[in-house]
Every structure is written in C-alpha cells, then in structure tokens.
C-alpha positions as CSV (number, residue, x, y, z in Angstrom):
1,M,1.2,10.8,13.4
2,D,4.9,10.5,12.8
3,I,7.1,10.1,9.8
4,K,8.1,6.5,9.1
5,G,11.6,5.5,8.1
6,I,12.0,1.7,8.2
7,M,10.3,-1.0,10.3
8,S,11.2,-0.8,13.9
9,F,9.7,-2.4,16.9
10,N,8.8,-1.2,20.4
11,R,7.6,-4.2,22.4
12,G,4.7,-2.3,23.8
13,K,3.4,-0.7,20.6
14,R,4.1,-1.3,16.9
15,V,5.9,1.7,15.4
16,L,6.3,1.8,11.6
17,I,8.8,4.5,10.9
18,G,8.1,7.3,8.5
19,I,6.5,10.6,9.6
20,L,5.5,10.0,13.3
21,L,3.6,11.3,16.3
22,P,4.7,11.0,19.8
23,L,1.7,8.8,20.6
24,S,2.3,5.8,18.5
25,L,-0.9,6.6,16.8
26,F,-1.8,4.2,14.0
27,F,-3.0,5.7,10.7
28,C,-4.3,3.1,8.3
29,F,-4.5,2.9,4.5
30,S,-6.8,1.0,2.1
31,C,-5.9,-1.9,-0.1
32,E,-7.2,-4.2,-2.7
33,E,-7.1,-7.9,-2.5
34,P,-3.5,-9.1,-1.9
35,V,-1.3,-10.2,-4.8
36,E,-0.2,-13.5,-3.3
37,T,2.7,-15.7,-4.4
38,F,2.3,-17.9,-1.3
39,S,-0.6,-19.9,0.1
40,S,-2.6,-18.2,2.8
41,D,-2.2,-21.3,4.9
42,N,-0.8,-20.1,8.2
43,T,1.6,-23.0,8.3
44,I,3.2,-21.3,5.3
45,L,2.6,-17.7,6.0
46,G,3.5,-17.7,9.7
47,K,1.9,-18.1,13.1
48,T,-1.0,-15.9,14.0
49,V,-2.1,-14.8,17.5
50,N,-5.7,-15.2,18.8
51,L,-5.9,-13.0,21.9
52,E,-9.0,-14.8,23.0
53,N,-6.9,-17.9,23.7
54,V,-3.9,-16.2,25.3
55,K,-2.6,-17.7,28.6
56,F,0.3,-16.1,30.4
57,E,3.0,-18.1,32.2
58,K,4.5,-16.9,35.4
59,G,7.6,-15.2,34.3
60,I,11.3,-15.4,35.3
61,Y,13.1,-12.2,36.3
62,G,16.3,-11.1,34.6
63,G,17.8,-11.3,31.1
64,T,18.2,-8.8,28.3
65,L,16.1,-8.3,25.1
66,Y,17.9,-7.3,22.0
67,D,16.2,-5.2,19.3
68,S,17.1,-2.8,16.6
69,T,16.1,0.5,15.0
70,S,17.3,2.0,11.8
71,S,18.3,5.6,12.8
72,D,19.6,7.6,15.7
73,P,17.0,9.6,17.6
74,K,16.8,13.3,16.7
75,T,15.5,14.2,20.2
76,F,14.5,12.5,23.5
77,N,11.7,15.1,23.9
78,P,8.3,13.4,23.0
79,V,6.6,16.8,22.5
80,F,8.8,17.7,19.6
81,A,9.4,14.2,18.2
82,H,7.9,13.8,14.7
83,E,9.8,10.7,13.5
84,T,10.0,7.2,14.6
85,S,13.7,7.3,15.2
86,S,12.9,9.5,18.2
87,T,9.6,8.0,19.4
88,V,11.1,4.5,19.4
89,A,13.9,5.8,21.7
90,V,11.5,7.1,24.4
91,A,8.9,4.4,24.1
92,G,8.4,2.6,27.5
93,I,9.7,5.6,29.4
94,F,6.5,7.7,29.6
95,E,2.8,6.9,29.9
96,G,-0.5,8.6,29.5
97,L,-3.7,8.8,31.4
98,T,-5.2,6.2,29.1
99,D,-4.0,3.5,26.7
100,V,-5.5,1.3,24.1
101,D,-6.5,-2.3,25.1
102,I,-4.9,-4.3,22.3
103,K,-7.5,-7.0,22.7
104,T,-10.6,-4.8,22.3
105,L,-9.1,-1.7,20.7
106,K,-11.0,0.4,23.2
107,P,-9.5,2.9,25.6
108,A,-8.4,1.6,28.9
109,G,-7.0,3.2,32.0
110,R,-3.2,3.7,32.5
111,L,-2.3,6.5,34.9
112,A,-6.0,7.0,35.4
113,V,-8.0,4.1,36.9
114,S,-11.5,5.4,36.3
115,W,-13.5,8.4,35.0
116,E,-17.0,9.8,34.7
117,F,-18.6,12.6,32.8
118,K,-21.5,15.0,33.0
119,D,-22.9,18.1,31.3
120,N,-23.6,16.2,28.0
121,G,-20.0,15.1,27.9
122,T,-18.3,18.4,28.3
123,T,-17.1,17.9,31.9
124,W,-15.0,14.8,32.7
125,V,-13.5,13.8,36.1
126,F,-10.5,11.4,36.1
127,H,-9.3,9.4,39.1
128,L,-5.6,8.7,39.1
129,R,-3.6,5.7,40.4
130,K,-2.2,6.3,43.9
131,D,0.6,3.8,43.6
132,V,2.7,5.4,40.9
133,R,6.2,6.8,41.3
134,W,8.4,8.5,38.8
135,S,11.6,6.6,37.9
136,D,13.5,9.0,40.3
137,G,11.2,7.8,43.2
138,K,9.1,11.0,43.5
139,P,5.3,10.4,43.7
140,F,3.0,11.0,40.7
141,T,0.0,13.3,41.4
142,A,-2.6,15.4,39.7
143,D,-0.1,18.3,39.6
144,D,1.9,16.4,37.0
145,V,-1.2,16.0,34.8
146,V,-2.3,19.6,35.0
147,F,1.2,20.9,34.5
148,T,1.8,18.6,31.4
149,Y,-1.3,19.8,29.6
150,N,-1.6,23.4,30.6
151,K,2.1,24.3,30.6
152,I,3.5,22.1,27.9
153,Y,0.9,20.7,25.4
154,F,-1.3,23.7,25.5
155,N,1.5,26.2,25.6
156,P,1.2,28.5,22.5
157,E,5.0,28.6,22.2
158,Y,5.2,24.8,21.7
159,P,3.6,23.7,18.4
160,N,2.8,20.0,18.9
161,S,0.5,17.2,17.7
162,V,-1.3,16.8,21.0
163,K,-2.5,20.4,20.9
164,D,-3.5,19.8,17.3
165,M,-5.7,16.9,18.3
166,F,-7.4,18.7,21.2
167,E,-8.1,22.0,19.5
168,I,-11.8,22.4,18.4
169,D,-12.7,25.6,16.5
170,G,-9.6,27.3,18.0
171,K,-10.5,26.4,21.6
172,L,-8.7,24.0,24.0
173,P,-9.9,22.1,27.1
174,K,-9.5,23.5,30.6
175,I,-7.8,21.2,33.0
176,K,-7.6,21.6,36.7
177,K,-6.8,19.6,39.9
178,L,-9.6,18.7,42.2
179,D,-7.4,16.9,44.7
180,T,-4.1,15.0,44.9
181,Y,-5.4,12.2,42.7
182,T,-8.4,13.7,40.8
183,V,-8.4,15.9,37.7
184,E,-11.2,17.7,36.0
185,I,-11.3,18.3,32.2
186,K,-13.8,20.9,30.9
187,L,-14.3,20.7,27.1
188,P,-15.5,23.7,25.0
189,Q,-18.0,21.1,23.4
190,P,-18.4,17.3,23.3
191,F,-15.2,15.7,22.1
192,A,-15.7,12.1,20.9
193,P,-12.1,10.9,20.8
194,L,-11.2,12.2,24.3
195,L,-10.2,8.9,25.8
196,Y,-8.0,7.9,22.9
197,S,-6.4,11.4,22.9
198,L,-5.5,11.1,26.6
199,S,-2.9,8.5,25.9
200,A,-0.5,11.5,25.4
201,D,2.6,11.2,27.7
202,I,2.5,12.8,31.1
203,F,5.7,14.5,32.4
204,P,7.1,15.2,35.9
205,E,6.4,18.7,37.1
206,H,9.1,18.5,39.8
207,L,11.7,18.1,37.1
208,L,10.4,20.4,34.4
209,R,8.6,23.3,36.0
210,E,11.8,25.4,36.3
211,I,12.9,24.3,32.8
212,V,9.5,25.4,31.3
213,E,9.4,28.7,33.2
214,S,12.9,29.6,32.1
215,G,12.0,29.0,28.4
216,K,14.5,26.1,28.1
217,F,12.1,23.3,27.4
218,K,12.6,23.2,23.7
219,T,16.3,22.5,24.2
220,F,15.8,20.1,27.1
221,W,15.8,16.3,26.7
222,T,18.0,16.5,23.6
223,V,20.1,13.5,22.5
224,A,22.9,15.1,24.6
225,T,20.8,14.9,27.8
226,S,22.1,12.7,30.5
227,P,19.9,9.6,30.7
228,E,19.0,10.1,34.4
229,K,17.2,13.3,33.4
230,L,14.7,11.3,31.4
231,V,12.3,10.7,34.2
232,G,9.0,8.8,33.5
233,T,6.5,6.5,35.0
234,G,6.9,3.7,32.4
235,P,8.3,0.2,32.9
236,Y,11.8,1.2,31.6
237,K,14.3,4.0,31.9
238,L,17.1,4.9,29.5
239,V,20.5,4.4,31.1
240,K,22.9,4.8,28.1
241,Y,23.0,6.1,24.6
242,V,26.0,5.8,22.2
243,N,25.4,7.7,19.0
244,G,25.4,5.4,16.0
245,Q,25.6,2.3,18.2
246,Y,22.9,1.5,20.7
247,L,20.4,2.6,23.4
248,V,20.3,0.7,26.8
249,Y,17.3,0.5,29.1
250,E,16.8,-0.9,32.6
251,K,13.5,-1.6,34.3
252,N,12.1,1.2,36.4
253,P,12.4,-0.1,40.0
254,F,9.3,1.9,41.0
255,Y,7.0,0.6,38.3
256,Y,3.6,-0.2,39.7
257,E,2.2,-3.0,37.5
258,S,2.0,-6.6,38.8
259,D,1.3,-9.9,37.2
260,G,-1.6,-12.2,38.3
261,Y,0.8,-14.0,40.7
262,G,1.6,-11.1,42.9
263,S,5.0,-10.3,41.3
264,K,6.1,-6.9,40.1
265,L,6.5,-6.2,36.4
266,P,8.3,-6.1,34.1
267,Y,10.1,-9.4,34.2
268,V,12.9,-8.4,31.7
269,E,15.7,-6.6,33.5
270,K,17.3,-4.9,30.5
271,K,16.7,-3.9,26.9
272,V,19.2,-3.0,24.2
273,I,18.2,-1.4,20.9
274,Y,21.0,-1.4,18.4
275,I,21.1,1.3,15.8
276,V,21.4,-0.5,12.5
277,P,20.9,1.7,9.4
278,Q,21.0,-1.2,6.9
279,K,18.3,-3.8,6.8
280,D,20.8,-6.4,5.5
281,T,22.9,-5.9,8.6
282,A,19.9,-6.3,10.9
283,L,19.1,-9.6,9.1
284,L,22.6,-10.8,9.6
285,K,22.6,-9.9,13.3
286,F,19.3,-11.8,13.7
287,K,20.7,-14.9,12.0
288,N,23.8,-14.6,14.2
289,K,21.4,-14.5,17.3
290,E,22.4,-11.0,18.2
291,L,18.8,-9.8,17.9
292,D,15.6,-11.2,19.3
293,F,13.3,-9.6,16.8
294,Y,13.4,-9.0,13.1
295,G,10.7,-7.4,10.9
296,L,10.7,-9.4,7.6
297,S,10.3,-8.0,4.2
298,G,8.9,-10.0,1.3
299,D,12.3,-11.0,-0.1
300,D,13.4,-12.2,3.4
301,F,10.4,-14.4,3.9
302,P,11.3,-17.6,1.9
303,S,14.8,-18.1,3.4
304,L,13.8,-17.2,6.9
305,K,10.7,-19.4,6.8
306,K,12.8,-22.3,5.6
307,G,15.3,-21.9,8.4
308,E,12.7,-21.3,11.1
309,K,13.0,-24.7,12.9
310,N,16.8,-25.0,12.9
311,G,17.2,-21.3,13.7
312,N,15.0,-21.7,16.9
313,Y,12.7,-18.8,16.1
314,T,9.1,-18.3,15.1
315,I,7.7,-16.2,12.3
316,Y,4.5,-14.4,13.1
317,N,2.0,-13.2,10.4
318,L,0.4,-10.0,11.7
319,G,-1.7,-9.4,8.7
320,P,-2.0,-6.4,6.4
321,S,0.0,-3.3,7.4
322,L,-1.8,-0.4,9.0
323,T,0.4,2.0,7.0
324,A,1.4,2.4,3.4
325,D,4.1,4.3,1.5
326,F,3.0,7.2,-0.6
327,I,4.3,10.0,-2.9
328,C,3.7,13.6,-1.8
329,F,4.4,16.7,-3.9
330,N,5.5,19.8,-2.2
331,Q,3.0,22.7,-2.5
332,K,4.6,25.2,-0.2
333,R,4.7,28.5,-2.2
334,E,7.7,30.0,-0.4
335,V,10.2,27.3,-1.5
336,L,9.1,26.4,-5.1
337,P,9.5,28.1,-8.4
338,E,6.2,29.3,-9.7
339,W,5.9,26.8,-12.6
340,K,6.5,23.8,-10.2
341,L,4.0,25.2,-7.7
342,K,1.4,25.5,-10.4
343,L,2.1,21.9,-11.6
344,F,2.2,20.2,-8.2
345,S,-0.9,22.1,-7.1
346,N,-2.9,20.8,-10.0
347,A,-5.0,17.8,-9.1
348,T,-5.1,16.6,-12.7
349,F,-1.3,16.3,-12.6
350,R,-1.4,14.4,-9.4
351,R,-4.1,12.0,-10.7
352,A,-1.9,11.4,-13.8
353,I,1.0,10.5,-11.6
354,S,-1.3,8.2,-9.7
355,H,-2.3,6.4,-12.9
356,A,1.4,5.9,-13.6
357,V,2.0,4.0,-10.4
358,D,2.1,0.3,-11.1
359,R,0.9,-0.7,-7.7
360,K,0.3,-4.4,-8.4
361,G,3.7,-4.6,-10.1
362,I,5.3,-3.0,-7.1
363,V,3.7,-5.5,-4.8
364,L,5.0,-8.4,-6.8
365,T,8.5,-6.9,-7.3
366,V,9.2,-5.1,-4.1
367,Y,7.1,-7.2,-1.6
368,N,7.5,-10.6,-3.3
369,G,3.8,-10.7,-3.7
370,L,3.2,-10.4,0.1
371,G,1.3,-7.1,0.0
372,F,-1.5,-5.0,-1.3
373,P,-2.0,-2.1,-3.7
374,V,-3.2,1.0,-1.8
375,Y,-5.4,3.9,-3.0
376,Y,-7.1,5.4,0.0
377,P,-6.3,6.5,3.6
378,V,-7.8,3.4,5.3
379,T,-7.0,-0.3,4.8
380,K,-9.2,-3.3,5.3
381,A,-7.4,-3.8,8.6
382,N,-9.5,-0.8,9.9
383,K,-12.9,-2.3,9.0
384,L,-14.9,0.6,10.4
385,Y,-13.4,3.3,8.1
386,Y,-12.5,1.3,5.0
387,D,-14.5,2.4,2.0
388,P,-14.3,0.1,-1.1
389,E,-16.3,2.6,-3.1
390,A,-13.7,5.4,-2.7
391,P,-12.1,6.9,-5.9
392,K,-9.2,4.9,-7.4
393,F,-6.7,5.8,-10.1
394,P,-5.4,2.4,-11.3
395,Y,-2.3,1.8,-13.4
396,D,-2.9,3.1,-16.9
397,L,-0.1,4.9,-18.7
398,E,-2.4,5.9,-21.6
399,K,-4.8,7.5,-19.2
400,A,-1.9,9.3,-17.5
401,K,-0.7,10.6,-20.8
402,E,-4.2,11.8,-21.7
403,L,-4.4,13.7,-18.4
404,L,-1.0,15.3,-18.8
405,E,-1.9,16.5,-22.3
406,S,-5.1,18.0,-21.0
407,I,-3.2,20.4,-18.8
408,G,-0.9,21.4,-21.7
409,L,2.1,19.2,-20.9
410,K,3.7,18.1,-24.3
411,D,7.0,17.3,-25.9
412,R,7.3,20.6,-27.7
413,N,10.9,20.3,-29.0
414,G,11.2,16.6,-29.8
415,D,13.8,15.8,-27.1
416,G,11.6,13.1,-25.4
417,W,10.7,15.2,-22.4
418,L,7.4,17.0,-21.7
419,E,7.4,20.8,-21.4
420,T,4.9,23.1,-19.7
421,P,3.0,25.7,-21.9
422,D,5.6,28.3,-20.8
423,G,8.5,26.0,-21.8
424,H,9.8,24.5,-18.6
425,K,11.0,20.9,-18.8
426,V,8.7,18.7,-16.6
427,E,11.2,17.3,-14.1
428,F,11.4,17.0,-10.3
429,S,13.6,15.6,-7.6
430,L,12.2,12.6,-5.7
431,L,13.5,11.9,-2.2
432,T,13.3,8.9,0.1
433,N,15.2,7.5,3.0
434,S,18.2,5.4,2.0
435,N,17.9,2.9,4.8
436,N,14.5,1.6,3.5
437,P,15.3,-0.7,0.6
438,N,11.6,-1.1,-0.4
439,R,11.3,2.7,-0.9
440,V,14.5,2.8,-2.8
441,Q,13.3,0.1,-5.1
442,I,9.9,1.8,-5.5
443,G,11.6,5.1,-6.4
444,S,13.6,3.3,-9.2
445,I,10.4,1.8,-10.6
446,L,8.6,5.2,-10.5
447,K,11.6,6.9,-12.2
448,F,11.4,4.3,-15.0
449,D,7.6,4.5,-15.6
450,L,7.5,8.3,-15.5
451,K,10.3,8.5,-18.0
452,R,8.0,6.6,-20.4
453,L,5.6,9.5,-20.0
454,G,8.3,12.1,-20.7
455,I,8.8,13.2,-17.1
456,D,12.4,13.4,-15.8
457,V,12.7,12.2,-12.2
458,H,15.9,12.9,-10.3
459,F,15.7,10.2,-7.6
460,Q,17.9,10.7,-4.5
461,P,17.8,8.5,-1.4
462,L,18.9,10.4,1.8
463,D,19.8,9.6,5.4
464,F,16.5,9.4,7.3
465,N,17.1,12.2,9.7
466,N,18.3,14.5,6.9
467,L,15.1,13.6,5.0
468,V,13.0,14.5,8.0
469,E,14.8,17.8,8.3
470,K,13.8,18.7,4.7
471,L,10.2,17.6,5.1
472,L,9.4,19.3,8.5
473,N,11.8,22.2,8.8
474,T,13.4,23.6,5.6
475,H,10.7,22.1,3.2
476,D,13.4,21.8,0.6
477,F,12.0,19.1,-1.6
478,D,9.9,18.6,-4.7
479,A,8.5,15.1,-4.0
480,V,9.1,12.4,-1.5
481,I,8.3,8.7,-1.0
482,I,7.5,8.3,2.7
483,G,5.0,6.8,5.2
484,L,3.1,7.8,8.2
485,T,2.1,6.1,11.4
486,G,-1.5,6.6,12.3
487,S,-4.2,6.2,14.9
488,I,-7.0,3.9,15.7
489,D,-9.3,6.9,15.9
490,P,-9.2,9.2,12.8
491,N,-8.6,12.3,15.0
492,G,-5.1,10.9,15.6
493,G,-4.4,12.0,12.0
494,K,-5.7,15.5,12.5
495,N,-2.2,17.0,12.4
496,V,-1.8,15.5,8.8
497,W,-5.2,16.2,7.3
498,K,-6.1,19.6,8.7
499,S,-4.5,22.5,6.7
500,S,-3.1,24.0,9.9
501,G,-1.4,20.7,10.9
502,Q,2.4,20.3,11.3
503,L,2.4,17.1,9.3
504,H,0.1,18.5,6.5
505,L,3.1,17.5,4.4
506,W,2.4,19.2,1.1
507,N,1.7,22.6,2.7
508,P,1.9,22.6,6.5
509,N,0.8,25.2,9.1
510,Q,-1.6,27.1,6.9
511,K,-3.2,30.1,8.5
512,R,-6.2,29.5,6.3
513,P,-6.9,26.7,3.9
514,A,-5.2,27.2,0.6
515,T,-8.0,25.3,-1.3
516,Q,-11.7,24.7,-1.0
517,W,-11.2,21.0,-0.7
518,E,-8.8,21.5,2.2
519,A,-11.3,23.8,3.9
520,E,-13.9,21.1,3.6
521,I,-11.6,18.5,5.1
522,D,-10.9,20.9,8.0
523,R,-14.7,21.3,8.5
524,L,-15.3,17.5,8.4
525,F,-12.5,16.8,10.9
526,D,-13.9,19.5,13.3
527,E,-17.4,18.0,12.8
528,G,-16.1,14.5,13.5
529,V,-14.7,15.2,16.9
530,K,-18.0,16.7,18.0
531,E,-20.3,13.9,16.8
532,L,-21.0,11.4,19.6
533,D,-23.1,9.1,17.4
534,F,-20.5,6.6,16.3
535,K,-22.2,5.6,13.0
536,K,-22.5,9.3,12.1
537,R,-18.8,9.8,13.0
538,V,-17.8,7.0,10.7
539,E,-19.6,8.6,7.7
540,I,-18.2,12.0,8.4
541,Y,-14.6,10.7,8.3
542,K,-15.4,8.6,5.2
543,R,-16.5,11.7,3.4
544,A,-13.2,13.4,4.3
545,Y,-11.2,10.4,3.1
546,R,-13.1,10.3,-0.2
547,I,-12.0,13.9,-0.8
548,I,-8.4,13.0,-0.1
549,A,-8.6,10.0,-2.4
550,K,-10.1,12.3,-5.2
551,E,-7.6,15.2,-4.8
552,Q,-4.5,12.9,-4.3
553,P,-2.4,15.3,-2.1
554,V,-0.7,12.0,-1.2
555,I,-0.6,9.2,-3.7
556,Y,-0.7,5.9,-1.9
557,I,1.3,3.1,-3.4
558,A,1.3,-0.2,-1.5
559,A,1.4,-1.9,1.9
560,P,3.0,-5.1,2.8
561,L,1.8,-8.0,4.9
562,V,3.6,-7.6,8.2
563,F,5.8,-10.5,9.5
564,E,8.1,-10.7,12.5
565,A,10.7,-13.3,13.3
566,V,11.1,-13.8,17.1
567,R,13.6,-15.9,19.0
568,N,11.9,-18.7,20.9
569,R,13.6,-17.7,24.1
570,V,11.2,-14.8,24.3
571,K,8.1,-16.0,26.2
572,N,4.7,-14.5,26.9
573,Y,5.1,-12.7,23.6
574,F,1.8,-12.0,21.7
575,P,2.2,-9.6,18.8
576,T,-0.6,-8.2,16.7
577,I,-0.7,-5.6,14.0
578,W,-2.0,-3.1,16.6
579,G,0.8,-3.7,19.1
580,T,2.1,-6.3,21.6
581,Y,-0.4,-7.6,24.1
582,K,0.7,-6.9,27.7
583,P,4.4,-6.5,26.9
584,T,5.6,-6.1,30.5
585,R,4.8,-9.8,30.9
586,I,7.4,-10.9,28.4
587,F,10.2,-12.9,29.9
588,I,13.3,-14.8,28.7
589,K,13.8,-18.5,29.0
590,E,16.8,-20.1,27.3
C-alpha cells in the first residue's frame, strides 16, 4: 500500500494518491448507500464500461498522451517508494512475473508465461518469457528474477513492502534458478496470495548487481538519476524529468507485446505527465485541451457534464472508489508527550471522534452528493470482503460527548475547552496535503464539529511530500487526514495492518505488538496467507477487519464515486475502477 495525495492516473493501473505501495495494490473501504443528488441513470452520471463487450480497433502508431500528477516524485526507486507521487512516476517502466487481469481480477502471466506447483503448494516452478529485453537491449532471464528477490526485496538492509507481504512467521521464500528461463520458489508453508504478490517489479541484474554489492542501492535511482539508468522491461521508458514541471516517456523499442493484428505495442509513441499541484489548474489545462485525462471531483461534475459534447470529451463513471480518506492519530511513544499518547491510545477517545464525523454531511458538502459514508476497511466494490454487519460509529455529537466524559475529559475551568484529568487542554494538530481540496475541506468541517465538543483542532495543510516525510520518517504529527491505496487481495495491505509494517501509520515497525488487538490482527493476517480454502480465507480477513472497525486506529470518513473525463481522440480506452483494460492498445486519432 502507498500513501495517497490527490487523484492521479497511470494508464495501466489506477493509482489513488495517499500512502502508497510500489505495486499499485488496491486497498478498499466500506460504504453505506450513496447520498445522491443526481440520478443513477448512466446518461447523467457518465459512461460505464462493460469489459464483456470490449472490441479493440487496430491502432495507429505515433502521437503523445498528456496526463498530470499532483506532486514531484520523491524517488525513482520502486523499492523505497511509499507515496503515489513516486509510484506514478515509474509506472509503465517495470513489470512483475504476474499481473492482474482487469477483466477477471485473477492473476495472469506477465514476465512469467506459465507455472505449476507441487508439495501441497510449497514448491512452485515459473516459466519465463523468452522474448523479453530490457529497455537497454539486454536480454531478460531467470538471473534477474533471482537477483531481484534474493538481493533486493529479501535483503535485510532494505525494509520494503514486498518483503512484508512474503514474510510468514518470520520466514521468507527461497528462490533459485533452474535454467535460463525457469525459476523455482520454495515456500516455508502454503501461501495463498502468491500469484498476486509476484506482481512486484523485477529489476536488471546487469545494471544493479555492482550497485547492490557496493551498498549504494538505497541512493540509486533517485530523482537526480539520469533517465537512461532507469532500465525496465515495461512498455515505456523515462527520457526526461524537470522538477516541478513534467516527466516525459517514450515507448520501449524492445517491448515484446503485440496486438491481435501482428503489430508491436504500444501504439502511443510518447507520454507527458505534467506536475500540477493545484486541482483547479489541472481542470483549466483539461478545458484548454492541454490534458487528455482529468479525474473529476463532485463539484466539477455538473459543469463538465454539461460541456461534454461541445468539449469533445467523454465522462466515464467508474463507480464507488476503492479507497477512502481517514483520520489517523499518532501513537508512537517516542515522539508524543505522555498525556497525548494516553489520549490517542484510548479506543474510547477514538470512537468518540468517529461519532463526531458527519460522514453524510461531508458526502453532500465535499463530494456534491456523489459519494459514500465509510466506516470499515472494505467497500461494496470489493464484494468478497465487504461486511455490512461490521461495527459502525455514526454521527452523534451527544454520544461523542458522553464517551469523552466517560474517560474524564471535561471543561474544568469554564473556558469552553475540555481538559484531561491532569489538567491538559484537549487539543491536537491535524495535518493533510494542501493539494487535495477535498481533504482540506474535510479538515475544516472536522475542526468546526470538534470545537462544538470542546476539542481545539489546529488544522494545517502541508505540501504532500513534506507530509509524507512526517508520516513515514520523522513521525512528527498528532493526527492526519490521508488515504491509502490497497490491494485486490487483503495480503496487499499487510504492511499497514500488521504491527511490524512500515505503513502501520499510528505506530509503525513495532518489534512486538503494542496491544492485544494488534497481536490478534497479526495472527489473523498470518493465518490468512496460509489458508488455501478461499471461503475460510474470507472469514479470517473479515474477523481482522471487524477488529479494526471496533478499535478505530484509523477513522474512515467517506469515499467518492470515481469519474474521469477523457478526450475523444484517445481510442481503445476502457477504464474501470480496478485499472485500464489493456492500456498498451490505446492509440490517438484526431
């Protein structure tokens, strides 16, 4: 999972920026029925895509696609990228052994063409493509796969989300080369999400071996790296990056994929991603035909829908978002005063705050009615893991006040603010990223409602990359409004929910669980990866999510319906909430 900032689009996979993973893993959140101000008629709410009826045209080579992202990348190294500003920048450059078939949502081959297993699922053999070259022309082989996992992902000196996903009871798989195009993976025990997890990027041994052996990998592939050193097997390669302005990509001349007509893919010659921190600026650039794609917010929808025909673009309705914004209180002992740690670590306090969140009002005000209240770590979009019976803490200021009083928070001196039993004024700073107008608006609403309870909120929007630095490195924050990308398989969120995870935002990298409920979630996530019976796996993860919903370490707020406006010159474009279907077949026709 990765930290989300503001909506950004990678034409292969949908990336919703907040806290991120390098895999474009999609983590979902639960919602009630939508609060609608528009008819659900698709002629009003946008065009939808039925992948069963998709027919591709033979494409035309050439042209440039124009897109935008809200922040500069912090790194070009996918192993250490934890925010979408970075993962968006390298998307399309690297590939994994597997990928997700957007049509079926099942694992499919990418750099691996087939596989088989034995020994009750603990030994797997993967057969690799023989027609793959790196973007510098060197051949791709099993050596690259073994090197990537053994020397990079499983390297104890490199904390990373991929290792978090593969680790079971402190043990990692053993990966070895059988021949030039065959790899064997031995698991310490059966590992149900293996095929999803193997979508992790593979890296070139010929370029990186010396870098890794010399101990320089952590400082390699920085944003100062020359683009030609970013060598991947994906359809595109980075050719230019200008800080604060744009990233430019050209198609990889050695890319192996072909269309159904015998022509090499991708069709589009070049891609430009502008760095546009302000959403209003991105909207203006779209209206001025400087961008081919624009992710709509609720307040954009009426005017853009009205101008759809004359503007020569199409608005797609992708359905409920797979991600939701939430509030998270810091519980890291080393950086908080004792009274704040005691307060933020108290589940009753967090439940009181949850009762003070007017989710339906936020949907109406912030998303123009085009969204859903959210209470739980899975939305209806992920039907397998959605649990309508999970605990909820609906908007109720009187209940919130009652809970606060139950833990001794009262206005003891008559100044209108609550105090703790030992006399500390109940106040905290609340951060979010300034380039996300929805979060800024949510923060202002929360500040107002919590003031009514006697809690003084110091709300401060920050630059996205500055915010990520505080969340992941210095841990210098009281509370934050942010979002997370997630995964189709729950194990993709392991680095968030396990107490040892890097993205366990409220108290990351614990050597042992700080609470009994965190220990139980750890146990359930370890149990879930070992369970091969799918129905039993679902119930295991539902139990974990119910604990999360009860304890409220993150307080979910709301999720929008997802809309995208796309220029009609973009052909063979079939977007879904899970990603774009076969994006290398996109072509441009004026």
